[in-house]
Structures are given as C-alpha cells and as structure tokens.
N, C-alpha and C positions, 0 to 999 in steps of 0.2 A: 299315373299311379297316384294314390293318395295314402296318407298316414292317419291312423286313428290310435291315439294313446301309444304311439311308438310302434305300432304294428302296420306293416304294409298290407293294404287291401286293394282289391280290384275295383276300379271306378266303373259304375254303370256306363255303357257306351252312350254317347250323345245320340239323340234321335236322328235316324236317317244316315248315320255314318257307319254302323257296324254290320248292317245286313246287306247282302250282295244284291245284284241287279235282277235276280229272279223275280218275275212279275207277281207270282203268288206271295212272296215275302213282301214285296213292295206294296201290294194292295192290302195285305194284312197290316202293315205299318200304318197305312193311311186310314184304315177303317176300324181297327180293333183298339181296345183300351191300351194305354201305356202300362197297365198292370201285367201285360203278357211278359213272360220271363224267358222261357226256353229258347225261342228264336233269337234272342239277343246274344246268347253264348253259343248256340248251335244253329247257325244260319243256313238251314237246309229245308227244302220242301220235299216231302216224301210222296212217292206214288205207288210203291209196291213193297211187300214184306213177306218173308217166309222163314219160319224157324227163328233163328237168332240173328237174322240179317234183315236190313231194310235197304231200299234203293231210292235215290233222289231223282229229280227231273233231268239231271245231267247224266244219268246212268251210273253214278258212283254207288258202290255197295259199301255198307257199314255193318260192323258187328254191333248189335244193340245192347249195350250194357246199362241202358236206362230202363228199357222194357216197360214203359208206362209207369215209371216210378215203382217198379216191382209188381205191377199188375199181371203181367203176362208170364205166368208160371210155365206154361207150355209153349211159349213163344208165339209168333205170329201165324195165324191160319193153321193151327194144328188140325189134322183131319178129324179127330173125335169132336172137337168144338164145332167145326164147320158142319159136320153131319148132324149134330144136335140142333143147330140153328135151322138147317134145312128141314129137319123132321117137324119142327114146330111150324114153320111156314107152310109146309105141305099138308099137315093134318088139320089145319083150321082152328087150333086152339086160340082163344082170345089173347091178344098181345099184352093187354093190361087189364087187371081185374080188381084193383085196389087190394083188399085182403080176402076176397072171396077165393075159396079153394079151387084148384085145378089139379089134374093128375101130374102136371109138370111141377107144380109147387110142392105137392106131396112127395114126389121122388127126390127133389132137392133136399127137403128137410130130412127125409129118411137117410139119404146118402151122407149128409153132414153129421147127423147124430151118430152114425155108425163109427165115425172116426174121431169124435170129440174126446177130450180127456175124460176118463171114467166118471169123475164126480159131476160132470155136466150132462151126461147122457140121459139122466132122468130129469133134466131141467126144462126150461122153456126158452123159446126163441121169439124175438121181436124183429120183424122186418121194418127197416127204417127208410128214410129217404135214401137215395142211392149214393151217398157219400160216407166216407169214414167219419168225417166231422159230425154229421148228423147222428151217427151211431154213438159216438163219444158223448154228445149232448144227451142222448137218450139214456145212456148208462148213468150219467150224473143225476138226471131227473129220477131215475129208478131208485138210486141210492138215497136221495133226499126224501123220496116218497116213503120208503119203507123204514127209514131211521127217524124221520121227523127232525133231522138236523140239516144244516145248510152248508157247513164248511167242506172244502175239498183240499187235499194235499196233492201236489204234483212235484216234479223234479226239475231242477235246472238242466238245460239242454234238451228238454222234452219238446216234441212236436205232436200236437193232437188235432190240428185243423186250423182253418182260417175264419170260422164263424166267431161272433162276439164271445160266445161261451168258451169255445175251445181255444181261442187266442189267450184267454185268461189263464189257461192251463199250460200254454206253450212257453218255452224258456226264452226264445229270442226276443229281446227288448225292442229292436228296431221296428218290427212290424206292429208293435202295440203302442209305442209312445205317441203317435199322432192321433190316437183314437180316444183318449181320455178314459172314462170309467168303463170297465168291462164287468164280467161276472164277479160279484162281490164274494168275500170270505174265502179267497183262494190263497194258499200258502205254498211256497216253493222251498224245497230242501235240496241240499247238494246230492248229486248223483256220483257214485264212486267211479272214478276213471283211473286207469293204471298210468296213463301218460297225461301230464298237465293236471295233476290232482287238484281238486278244489281246496284241499288241505295243505298243499305244498309238500307232498310226501313222495315225490318222484324218486327219491333215493331209496325207497323201500324200507325205511327205518320203522315205519308204523303202517299197520294194515288199514288202508283207506276204506276198504269195504266194511271193516268192523267199526270204524269211526262213524261212517255214514249211517250204519245200522243203529248205532247208539243214539244218533240224532233223531232217527225215525221213532225209536222207542220213547225217547224223551218228549218229542213233540206230541205224540199220541196219548201217552199214559201219565206224564208228569203233571201234577196239578199246578205247577208253577211255570209251565212252558209258555203260557200266554195264548195258546191255541186251543180254542174250544174243541171238544171231541168232534172230529169231522165225520160227515156222512160217508165220504169216499176217499180212497187213495187211488190215484190213477198213475199207471206206470207202463213203460214199454220194456219188454224183455231185452231188446236191443234198441238203443236210441239210433234212429236212422238219420234224420235231418240234423241231429245233434252231433254227427260226426262218426257214426258207426261205433257206438260205445256199448259193448255187451254188459248186461247186468251180471255181476258175480253171483254164483249159486249161494254162497254164504250170506250175502246181502239179501237175496230173495227170501231165504229162510227167516231172516230177522224181520223183514217186512211182513211176511205172512203171520209170524207170531205176534207182532205188535198190533196188526189190524184186528186179529181175533181178540186180543186182550181188550181192545178199545171198542169192540163192536162196530168197527168201521168196515164198510164194503170195499173189498179189494178188486179193482178193475184192471185187467190186463188189456192194453191196447195192442192187439196183434194185427192191425190193419196192414202193416208192411211185412211183419215177420211170419204171419200165419201160412199154413199149408205148405210146409216143407222148405221154405227158403233158407232157414238157418241150419239145416241138416237134421232137423226133427220136424214132425208134422206141426207141432206147436212149441214155440220157443219157451213159453211160460212153463209148460210141463217138464221140459228138459232140465230146467234149473230149480224145479220144486217150488215155483211161485204159487201154484194151486189157487187160481183166482176164483172169486165168487161170480164175477162177470167177465165174459170174454167178448171183446169187440173185434169184429171181422169185416173186411171189405177187400178191395183190390183183387187178389188172386181167386177168391171164392166166386167171383163173377165171370171167370174165364175170359177176361178182357172187356166185359160189359159192366155197366154201373150196377153194383149191388152191395148192400151193407146190412149186417144183422148184429144183434146183441143176443148172446146166449148166456143164461144165468141160472143159478140154482133155483129149484122150484119153490123153496120157502120164501124167496124174495118176490114172488109174483103178486105184488100188491097194487097193480095198476087198476084204475077204473077204465071202462071202455072208452076208447078215444083219447086216452091220456098222452099218447104219442102216435102221430099219424103222418102220412105223406102220400101224395098222389101216386108216386112210382114205387111204393114199397112192394117189392117182389115182382118186378117186371118179367114177363114170361120168357123172353129170349135170354135174359141174364140168368134166370133160374135154370134153364136148359143148359146153357154154356157152363154154368157153375157146377151143376151135378156131373156133367161130363168131365170137367177138369178135376174135380175131387176124385172121381173113379180112376182116372188115368194116372194121377199123381201116386195113388196107392198101388195100383196095378203094376206100374213101371218102376216102383221103388225109388221115386224121384227125390224123396227126402234123403235117403242114403246117398243117392247120386250127388245131391247138393253138398253133402258133407265131404265127399271125396273130391268133387270138382272145386269146392271152396278151398280145400287144403292145397290143391294144385295151384290155384290162383294166388292165394296169399303167400305161399312159399315161393312162387315165381316172382311176385312183386318184391318180396324181401330180398331175393337173390340179385335181381337187377339193380336194386337200390343199396346193396350192402355197403358199398364204398362211397355212397353219396350222403354227406351230412345234412343235405336239404330234406331228406326223408326222415322225419322224426320217429314215426311208428307206422307199421302196417298191422292192421287188426281186423277183426270181424268174426262172424260165425257163418259157416256154410257159404252160400253165394250172396252174402251181404257183407261186402268187404270195403275197406277204406285205407287210404294212405295219407297220413297227415304230413303236409309239407311245411317246412319251417325255414326261417332265416337264421342260419347258424352263427351269423355275426352279431346278433342281438339277442340277449337273454333277459328273462324276466327276473323278478326279485328272488325266485327260487333257483335260479341258474338254468332254467329250461329255455331252449330257443323259442322265440315267439312264432306264432303261426303266420304263414306267408300266403295270404289269399291271392296276391298278385301272381305268384308262381303257380298256384293251383289253377288259376284261370288260364295262364299261358299253356300249362301242360294239357288242360282240357282242349284248348284250341289245336295244339300240335297233334294230339291223339285223333281229333276229328280229321285233320289233314291226312292222317295215316289210316283212316277207315275204321275208327272205333269211337262210339258215342258213350261218354261217361258224364256223370253229374258231379257237382261239388257241394259241400255242406260243412257243417261244423263251425267252430269259432272263426269268424271272418272268412267263411267259405274256403278254408285252407285244406279241407280234406277232399281228395279225389275219391269219388264213390263208385262202386261197381255193383250193379244189380241186374245181372244178365238173366235170361230165362233159365229155368232148371234143366232144360234140354241142351244147353250149350255143349259143344263137343270139346274134347281135349285139344284138338288142333286149333279151335277158335280161342280157347283159353290161352294157349301159347302165343297166338297172334296178339291178343290183348296185352299180355305181359311184354312182348317185344315192343309193342307200340308205346307202352308206358316208359320203358327204358329209353327208347329212341326220342320220345318227347322230352324227357329230362335232359338228355344230351343236347338236343336242339336248342332248348331254352338257355342252357349253360353257354353254348356257342354264341347265341344271339347276344347274351349279356357281355361276353368277352369282346365281341365286335363293337358294341356300344361303348364299352370302356376304352377301347383302342381309339375310337373316334374322339 
C-alpha cells in the first residue's frame, strides 16, 4: 500500500504479479501496452455473455456491473440488437459509407430525434469518430467556431476523454501531468458535491450548490474574474469517473442562466448518462440543464462504437469537412443503436433504471449502515457509487479521508464472489456500479450481498494482519 498526502491509495500491481496464469491474460501481458488497465484489477478472460452476466474461461459466471463502462444498456447479446445486426449482414447494406446516407443511417437519426429533449428535436446531428472523446472534441470545436472565442470552462472531477483536447477538460491531474501543454485557455471550477465538499461544507451550514453556482456566474459574467468570456462550458449531469457525483438541479439552473447571459455554448456530456441510465432518458433534461449541445456515445451504439453530437440548429456554422472521421456512422453500430433506442423506450427501461437504482442504493446503504468505512452511497438510477473512507484519519474539515486501498480490496473480493465492479473518484476510493438496465431484482440483491460480504472479508483480513 502507498500513501499520498496522508491518504491511503492502491498501488498499481507490479508487472507480471497480479494477473493469473490464464494464457490469454499472460499473452496480453506480454504483447499489449502497459497502458491496459482493467485486467490489472479484474484478472479474468471472458468467453461468453448474456444479459447481465459474463462467463470466464474457467466457467465462472459474474454479474457485470461494469457493462462496458455503461455501454451495454440492454446487456450482452440482447435479441433485438442481435437481430438488427443479422438484418444488416443479410441484406447487403454497405458496412461503412463515411457520411453517405443509407436507410440504416436514416432510421437511426429518425429514432434518435424522436426521443431527444424537445429543444433539440429541430436541431442538427454530427456523426463523429466512434468515441465519446472525439464527440467532446467536436462539440468544443463547434462552440469555438460559432462564437469566435477560444476559452472553455469545465469542472473539477470531470472526465471527458483521453485525447489531448479532452484531457485538458478532465479533472484528474495524474493523467495530465506527464504530458505538458494541452488544449489552451481551459479553466476548471469546483463541482458541488454533498460529501467532501470542495468548499469544506459537509456540515450543511452553507449550500455548496449555491456557492458553486455563484462562482460560475462570477467566472462567466464578472468583468474582473480574469476569465475571458468562454466559447463553451462543458459539464456532466452526473460525474462518473469523478466518483458518481450528481449535479444538483439548482446548480444546473444557475449554469444555464449564466451561460445564456454570457453567450457561452452549454455542452452536456451524456456519454455515460444518456439513454436511461440515470432513471430518465436524458439526465440533463431531468435537472433542467437544457444544453445547447448534447454529446452522446456508449449506449446509443448498442454495444458497438458510435458517437454523435446533437446541437441547436442556429449553431450549425460548420464548413464542409470541418469535423470528419473514417468511421462516422458505421452501419452495424447504427443498426444496433436504433434497435437499442427503440427497446429502451418500448420497455420503459428509464423508469426501470430509476426503480432498480433505488433498490441498489438502498441495499448498499443498508448493508453498510453500521460500517464507518462507507462514507456515502450515492447516485442516480443505475449509476451508483459507494465512497469508502478511512474513519481513523480525517481531513482539515473533519471528513474521513478517501481509502483507495480499501476500495481496491473490496473490488477484488466482489470479483471472487461473482460481481464485476469498477472504482473511481478521488484516489479511486469509490466503488462504482454501472449494470445493464435489464438487470433483475434478484441480481441486484446478489450484488448488494457481495458488497456487504466483501466489506466484511476485508475487515477480517485486516484483523488477521493486525493479530500477526
């Protein structure tokens, strides 16, 4: 274990020591970049998947609460997605056409526009390269183009991608510090969090959302803020990698008001929250963020790579070819995406995510009720997190410090019990849950039980170490 500024964090495993003897994992270790991440904490090689479960080469089955980092809204191999893919393969539609139209592309656009927030249904759509990061880059380029400005405002704790441009918008410093200069003229402001407030307000004496909102208004509209009026403000309705931090509705309203007053383009990054995950089809709409630009990826591709930017029509100031990519609108992804959107709406999966998310967060809170190592359980819909802390060490505001070591141990113990979860947040101390929207109540209860058992197992392990 290691310590950083008094906080216990998990050390990256030494190369060759953390991954088991499975030959697929071993060949991956020998041939793939050291940048690979998931197999280090989740040393499994997968061969089969269905619904909310996956199976490894040893025949062990796991409930998948990672789901492609939230990509698989319908889970693995959902029949409507499989059928959509077969239809494309059988009817001879070209598999890639750049941005030339096809019936499959037209159906996807029609299906998506039918369910967009009302202000964007008369807007425009841009197909990007097949990653959310490329779509965020495109949104920033669009805002700069139409405003003639260069600045961008983002938030601490944000995650928008791993390209040079999106890293500049991302909050985590460790991934940026080795790289030197990134996208210039980017400014970060505090994101309001109810637990571990950036303003030291965990006692509730002052409204952190109101204070953060005042900072946004000051930065965008006060002539003495030192920040030139920005082209764009980019925000996640729920910060995912930042530790599952939901944006308060009051703060969203202030952000919308301030950006309008400044003539700043408001960009909502719904790469992870979009299409029902948070209990509403669009998380930004539910809190009144009302963006000018909506960035979408992950779930809208039905498990295949697809990313788009949807924006108000009056912003359509592109010149032809201003943003392009070879795989913008790949046919199989378009077919899978249209089928996924239809099924999410038909089956009421946004409402299902709200109900299932309540069962999940209430269950997690219940099993952790008497455990001071669980600082907070939070989230919206099926985007949930449990922040783990070291109750024996507090920060200057009296809040227990985040315990990334404990979160890593809990993640490993949950894997042993057949549940795949992710970690994130400050020092990776938040155990994150992003299951498919089709997860059953029984599976949710198994996830909750595994979390409780993992906490107990790590506690017992620490007691044994202390006794030795």
